C-alpha positions in Angstrom: 5.8 -12.9 -6.1 8.6 -10.5 -4.8 8.8 -6.7 -4.7 12.4 -5.4 -3.8 13.1 -1.7 -3.1 16.7 -0.7 -2.5 17.6 -4.2 -2.2 15.2 -4.9 0.5 12.3 -7.3 0.1 9.2 -5.7 0.8 6.2 -7.6 2.6 2.8 -7.1 0.8 -0.7 -8.0 1.6 -2.9 -10.4 -0.4 -4.6 -7.2 -2.3 -1.3 -5.7 -3.1 0.0 -9.0 -4.3 -2.9 -9.8 -6.4 -2.8 -6.1 -8.0 0.8 -6.4 -9.0 0.4 -10.0 -10.3 -2.6 -8.9 -12.5 -0.7 -5.7 -13.6 2.3 -7.8 -14.6 0.9 -10.6 -16.4 -1.5 -8.0 -18.3 1.2 -6.0 -19.4 3.3 -8.9 -20.6 0.2 -10.3 -22.4 -0.1 -7.0 -24.3 3.7 -7.0 -25.6 5.1 -8.2 -28.8 7.9 -10.6 -28.6 6.8 -12.3 -25.4 7.3 -16.0 -25.2 4.2 -18.2 -25.3 2.9 -19.3 -21.7 5.4 -17.3 -19.8 6.6 -18.7 -16.4 8.3 -15.7 -14.9 8.2 -11.9 -15.3 10.9 -9.6 -13.9 10.5 -5.9 -13.9 13.4 -3.6 -12.7 13.8 0.1 -12.8 15.5 3.1 -11.1 13.0 6.0 -11.1 13.7 8.4 -13.9 15.6 5.5 -15.9 14.6 2.8 -18.5 12.4 0.1 -17.3 13.7 -3.3 -17.9 11.3 -6.2 -18.5 12.2 -9.9 -19.0 10.0 -12.8 -19.4 11.5 -16.1 -18.8 14.9 -14.6 -18.6 14.5 -13.1 -22.2 14.6 -9.3 -22.5 11.6 -7.6 -24.1 12.0 -4.6 -26.2 9.5 -1.8 -25.0 8.8 1.5 -26.6 8.8 4.9 -24.6 4.7 4.5 -23.9 5.4 1.1 -22.5 8.3 2.4 -20.2 6.4 5.4 -19.0 3.1 3.4 -18.2 5.0 0.7 -16.5 7.2 3.0 -14.3 4.1 5.2 -13.5 1.9 2.3 -12.5 4.5 0.5 -10.2 5.5 3.8 -8.8 1.8 4.5 -7.8 1.4 1.3 -6.1 4.7 1.6 -4.2 4.2 5.0 -3.1 0.8 4.0 -1.7 2.5 1.3 0.6 3.7 2.1 4.2 7.5 2.1 5.3 8.7 2.7 1.7 11.6 4.9 1.3 10.6 8.3 0.1 12.8 8.4 -3.0 13.7 4.8 -3.9 16.8 4.2 -6.0 15.9 0.7 -7.5 12.7 -1.1 -7.7 12.3 -4.9 -8.8 9.3 -7.0 -9.3 9.6 -10.7 -9.8 6.4 -12.7 -10.6 6.7 -16.4 -11.0 2.9 -17.4 -10.9 0.1 -16.5 -13.1 
């Protein structure tokens, strides 16, 4: 699992990694049009913009609810971390294990 904010990889502890992994896989499992048995998830957004979600390098269509929920969940976790820029310009989450 990699969390990148404004181009800088963020070190996370095991608890944060597990929370982000579970949220990512749970989110993908609940979406339509996701590949069966996915291997990777990539979530990327700039605060205030659309959230991009791809599974196994395939973009996944999302509705406004999914966009807002994903952004708010990830921003809530990011904002709770230490040493994170106050107003990040870009957040990327890459998950490659289930």
